[in-house]
C-alpha positions in Angstrom: 178.5 60.5 114.7 176.5 57.4 115.5 172.8 57.0 114.6 171.7 57.5 118.2 173.1 61.0 118.3 171.5 61.9 114.9 168.1 60.7 116.2 168.5 62.8 119.3 169.4 65.9 117.3 166.4 65.4 114.9 164.1 65.1 117.9 165.4 68.3 119.4 164.9 70.0 116.0 161.2 68.9 115.9 160.4 70.1 119.4 159.6 73.7 118.4 157.2 72.4 115.8 155.4 70.3 118.3 154.9 73.4 120.5 153.1 75.3 117.8 149.3 75.6 118.4 147.1 73.5 116.1 145.4 75.5 113.3 141.6 75.9 113.9 139.3 73.9 111.7 137.5 75.9 109.0 133.9 76.8 110.0 131.2 74.5 108.8 128.9 76.0 106.1 125.5 77.0 107.6 122.1 75.8 106.8 119.8 78.8 106.0 116.2 78.4 107.1 113.6 80.5 105.2 110.1 80.4 106.7 107.2 81.0 104.3 104.4 81.1 106.9 102.1 83.2 104.9 100.2 83.6 101.7 102.3 83.6 98.5 102.4 87.2 97.5 104.8 89.8 96.2 106.4 90.4 99.6 106.8 86.8 100.5 108.3 86.2 97.0 110.8 89.0 97.7 111.6 87.5 101.1 112.3 84.0 99.7 114.5 85.5 96.9 116.6 87.5 99.4 116.9 84.4 101.6 118.2 82.3 98.8 120.6 85.0 97.8 121.9 85.2 101.4 122.4 81.4 101.4 124.5 81.7 98.2 126.6 84.6 99.5 127.4 82.6 102.6 128.2 79.4 100.8 125.5 77.6 102.7 125.4 73.8 102.7 121.6 74.0 101.9 118.6 76.3 102.2 115.5 74.9 104.0 112.3 76.5 102.8 109.8 75.8 105.6 106.3 76.0 104.1 102.9 76.7 105.8 100.8 78.4 103.2 97.2 78.3 101.8 98.5 79.4 98.4 98.4 82.8 96.7 99.3 84.7 93.6 100.5 82.9 90.4 103.0 85.6 89.6 104.6 85.4 93.1 104.7 81.6 93.0 106.5 81.5 89.6 109.0 84.1 90.9 109.8 81.9 93.9 110.2 78.8 91.6 112.5 80.7 89.3 114.8 81.6 92.2 114.7 78.0 93.5 115.8 76.7 90.1 118.5 79.3 89.8 119.9 78.8 93.3 123.5 77.5 93.5 122.6 76.2 96.9 120.4 73.0 97.2 116.9 74.0 98.3 115.0 71.6 100.7 111.2 72.2 100.7 109.8 71.2 104.1 106.1 71.4 105.1 106.3 72.0 108.8 105.5 72.0 111.7 102.8 69.4 112.2 99.4 70.9 111.2 100.8 73.0 108.4 100.0 72.8 104.7 101.4 73.6 101.3 98.2 74.1 99.3 97.7 75.5 95.9 100.8 77.6 95.1 102.6 76.0 97.9 102.2 72.6 96.2 104.1 73.9 93.2 106.8 75.4 95.4 107.2 72.2 97.4 107.6 70.0 94.3 110.1 72.4 92.7 112.7 72.1 95.5 115.7 69.8 95.2 114.4 67.8 98.1 110.7 67.7 99.1 109.8 66.7 102.7 106.8 66.9 105.0 106.3 66.7 108.8 103.7 64.3 110.2 100.1 65.7 110.2 100.7 68.0 107.2 99.1 68.0 103.7 99.7 69.4 100.3 97.9 69.7 96.9 94.6 71.4 95.9 96.3 73.4 93.2 93.5 74.0 90.7 93.9 77.5 89.3 91.3 80.2 90.2 90.7 83.4 88.3 90.8 86.7 90.2 87.8 88.8 89.7 85.0 86.2 89.2 84.3 83.1 87.3 86.0 82.5 83.9 84.1 81.4 80.9 84.5 77.8 79.7 87.3 78.5 77.2 89.3 80.7 79.6 88.9 78.1 82.4 90.2 75.4 80.1 93.2 77.5 79.0 94.1 78.3 82.7 93.8 74.6 83.7 95.9 73.5 80.7 98.6 76.1 81.5 98.7 75.2 85.2 98.9 71.4 84.5 101.7 71.9 82.0 103.7 73.9 84.5 103.2 71.2 87.1 104.3 68.4 84.6 107.4 70.4 83.8 108.3 70.8 87.5 107.6 67.1 88.3 109.6 65.9 85.3 112.5 68.2 86.3 112.6 66.8 89.8 111.8 63.2 88.8 108.5 63.1 90.7 105.2 61.3 89.9 103.8 63.3 86.9 100.3 61.7 86.9 99.7 62.2 90.7 101.2 65.8 90.6 98.8 66.6 87.7 95.9 65.3 89.7 96.6 67.9 92.4 96.0 70.5 89.7 93.2 69.2 87.5 91.2 67.4 90.2 92.2 69.6 93.1 93.3 66.5 95.0 95.1 66.9 98.3 97.6 64.5 99.9 98.7 63.7 103.4 102.4 63.3 104.0 102.1 59.5 103.8 100.1 59.6 100.6 102.6 62.0 99.1 105.5 59.8 100.1 103.9 56.6 98.8 103.0 58.4 95.6 106.6 59.6 95.0 105.6 63.2 95.2 108.0 63.9 98.1 111.3 62.3 99.1 110.9 61.8 102.9 109.1 62.7 106.0 110.7 64.0 109.2 109.2 65.1 112.6 111.4 68.2 112.9 114.2 70.1 111.3 117.1 68.3 113.1 115.8 64.9 112.1 115.4 66.1 108.5 119.0 67.3 108.3 120.3 64.1 109.9 118.3 62.0 107.4 119.6 64.0 104.4 123.2 64.1 105.5 125.2 62.2 102.8 122.3 62.0 100.3 123.1 62.9 96.7 120.7 65.2 94.9 120.4 66.0 91.2 120.3 69.7 90.5 118.4 71.4 87.7 121.5 71.6 85.5 121.9 67.8 85.8 124.9 67.8 88.1 124.9 65.7 91.3 125.7 67.2 94.7 126.1 65.4 98.0 124.6 67.1 101.0 126.9 67.5 104.0 124.7 68.7 106.8 126.0 67.0 109.9 126.8 69.6 112.6 126.1 72.5 110.3 124.9 75.6 112.2 121.3 76.7 111.4 120.6 80.3 110.5 117.0 81.4 110.5 116.7 84.2 107.8 114.1 86.7 109.0 112.0 89.2 107.1 113.2 92.8 107.1 111.2 95.5 108.9 109.9 96.7 105.5 108.7 93.3 104.6 107.0 92.7 107.9 105.2 96.0 107.6 104.1 95.4 104.0 103.3 91.8 104.6 100.3 92.9 106.6 97.1 90.9 107.1 94.5 92.5 104.8 92.0 92.7 107.6 94.6 94.5 109.8 95.4 96.8 106.9 91.7 97.7 106.5 91.4 98.4 110.2 94.4 100.7 110.1 92.9 102.5 107.0 89.6 103.1 108.8 91.3 104.3 112.0 93.6 106.6 110.0 90.7 108.0 108.1 88.8 108.7 111.4 91.8 110.5 112.9 92.1 112.7 109.8 88.4 113.4 110.1 88.9 114.5 113.7 91.8 116.7 112.7 89.6 118.5 110.1 86.7 119.0 112.6 89.2 120.2 115.4 91.9 122.2 113.5 95.1 122.7 115.4 95.2 119.5 117.4 97.8 118.2 115.0 98.5 114.8 116.7 95.4 113.0 115.2 96.2 114.3 111.8 99.8 113.2 111.8 98.9 109.7 113.2 96.1 109.3 110.8 98.3 110.1 107.7 100.9 107.6 108.9 98.3 104.8 109.4 96.6 105.5 106.0 100.0 105.5 104.1 101.0 102.2 105.8 97.7 100.5 105.1 97.7 101.7 101.5 101.2 100.3 101.0 100.1 97.0 102.3 96.9 96.9 100.3 98.7 98.0 97.1 100.5 94.6 96.9 97.1 92.8 96.8 94.7 92.4 93.9 92.4 95.4 94.6 88.8 95.5 93.4 88.1 99.1 92.4 84.4 98.7 93.0 85.2 98.0 96.6 87.5 101.0 96.8 84.8 103.2 95.3 82.3 102.0 97.8 84.7 103.0 100.6 85.0 106.5 99.2 81.2 106.8 98.9 80.8 105.6 102.5 83.3 108.2 103.8 81.6 110.9 101.8 78.1 110.0 103.2 79.4 110.1 106.7 81.0 113.5 106.1 77.7 114.8 104.7 75.8 113.6 107.8 77.8 116.2 109.7 76.6 119.0 107.3 73.0 118.0 106.8 71.1 116.5 109.7 69.2 113.6 108.2 68.6 111.8 111.6 71.2 109.0 110.7 70.0 108.2 107.2 73.3 109.3 105.5 75.3 107.7 108.3 73.5 104.4 107.9 74.1 104.5 104.1 77.8 105.4 104.7 78.3 102.5 107.2 76.7 100.1 104.7 78.9 101.3 101.9 82.0 100.9 104.0 81.1 97.4 105.0 80.4 96.3 101.4 83.6 98.1 100.2 85.7 96.3 102.8 84.3 92.9 101.8 84.9 93.6 98.1 88.2 95.5 98.5 90.6 92.6 98.0 89.7 90.3 95.1 91.4 87.0 95.8 90.3 83.3 95.7 92.4 82.7 98.9 90.3 83.6 102.0 93.4 84.6 103.9 94.1 87.3 101.3 90.7 89.0 101.7 89.3 91.3 104.3 87.2 89.2 106.6 83.5 89.9 106.7 83.2 90.3 110.4 86.1 92.8 110.4 84.5 94.8 107.6 81.1 94.9 109.3 82.7 95.7 112.7 84.7 98.6 111.3 81.7 100.0 109.4 79.5 99.9 112.6 82.2 101.4 114.7 82.9 104.1 112.1 79.2 104.9 111.8 78.6 105.1 115.5 81.6 107.4 116.1 80.5 109.6 113.2 76.9 109.9 114.6 78.4 110.8 118.0 80.4 113.6 116.5 77.4 114.8 114.6 75.3 114.8 117.8 78.0 116.9 119.5 77.9 119.4 116.6 74.1 119.6 116.6 74.1 120.3 120.4 76.7 123.0 120.0 74.6 124.7 117.3 71.6 124.7 119.6 73.4 126.6 122.4 73.2 130.3 122.3 76.5 132.1 121.4 78.1 133.6 124.6 81.3 135.1 123.2 82.1 137.8 120.7 79.7 140.4 119.3 76.9 137.9 119.0 77.3 137.0 122.6 76.3 140.5 123.6 72.8 140.5 122.0 70.2 140.1 124.7 72.6 140.8 127.6 71.5 143.4 130.2 73.4 146.4 131.6 73.1 149.9 133.1 73.0 153.3 131.4 75.8 155.3 132.8 74.6 158.5 131.1 71.3 159.6 129.6 70.8 158.0 126.2 69.3 159.6 123.2 71.1 159.4 120.0 74.2 158.3 121.9 75.6 157.7 125.4 77.5 155.2 127.5 76.4 152.0 129.0 78.0 149.3 131.3 77.6 145.7 130.0 79.6 142.8 131.5 81.7 145.3 133.5 82.8 147.0 130.3 82.0 150.6 129.1 80.4 150.7 125.6 79.2 153.6 123.4 75.5 153.1 122.8 72.5 154.5 121.1 68.8 154.1 121.7 65.7 154.7 119.6 64.0 156.4 122.6 65.5 158.4 125.5 66.7 156.4 128.4 67.6 158.1 131.7 71.0 157.5 133.4 71.0 154.5 135.8 68.2 152.7 134.0 68.5 149.0 133.2 69.0 148.4 129.5 69.1 145.4 127.1 71.4 145.1 124.1 69.4 144.7 120.8 72.3 144.6 118.3 76.0 145.3 117.8 77.4 147.6 115.2 81.2 147.5 115.3 82.1 149.1 118.7 78.7 150.7 119.2 75.7 149.0 120.8 72.0 149.6 120.1 70.1 149.3 123.3 66.5 149.6 124.7 65.0 149.8 128.1 65.0 146.4 129.8 61.3 146.6 130.6 60.5 147.5 127.0 62.4 144.4 125.8 60.2 142.2 128.0 57.1 143.1 125.9 53.6 144.3 127.0 52.6 140.8 128.1 55.5 140.6 130.5 54.8 144.1 131.9 51.1 143.3 132.4 52.1 140.1 134.3 54.2 142.2 136.6 51.4 144.6 137.6 
């Protein structure tokens, strides 16, 4: 057999292999985007931790932590940084979009990431520690500042950033624009948006916390935005909104107590109160503020019992306003109940309470027209002669009746009192009194 025949047979043998479909390329690992657009609190720390765990489970190429935060709680900040250091997936901190900031606790979080980046028109820094619950004394303030500065130096050294400048952001509360942070070697790059950021980082080698180097492969990777769960969205409620829901829920419960059997206001009120208390429980609560709220509600309730012409209602509204302002004790304004919200809720709550009290007072002034009491003063006709007992017709109904003096049958009578199913009556002209009788002569 010549070589040409062998080649022909080999080609025929390979034809089935050429007809086989090509194997699909393995999917590219995703880039998980975690958006911290909020204060740094217990809920947001839980959200970031779950997002990083999700990135690790799906073998993501990187996790992008988008930051826009005024700061928050120290414990929540340290929890987020611990999860960043422990993440098997490289974490890219990115202050975005333009106009955002990573202040206070956000400054620490940004510098703790494997890569720190900022969008144009953003800023970071202003990370001086502030004590919850008032002003610390001189020694306590020095201890807090020393601890915060040491933690920042540790982060900056771990990520090979400018230690002196990073410490200035803590001790001197200095803030930095994206260009100042880049020139001062606090961050690694700037990028106008996420797509440019990933393109600029593709192929860059980063050093992880454990000292190992890892090259980022981000070209063409799909982006997955990791969203908060429903539970986290409910609990991560704005404190002012939580306070409004608490007030509305309390008012609905009050309406249920004053109008038993309606049910719907009571159920809705309990749900709103529970949701608001869950949200507020995650914040640093000032118990003096909580006490003022209880006092305010008690004063408004007492206004319905004792008519004080609005004095108790005014005191209650004032207590609610002060309680709302003092309720959340945080140095971060976004974590407190806003003053205008607290005052507005107090005024509205007081006005509604006064309206309900006015309706109650008006109802008390009206004469009773139902039941046994409603019969007193009503007129009717004696069906039989009345002495010690007889029968009368009142409101179209026959009643057993008695009179102190004899009354002839057919005479007009007036009910004086009700004793069980028996009426005590008198002649109608006698009930009018001597003055009335003289006026009719």
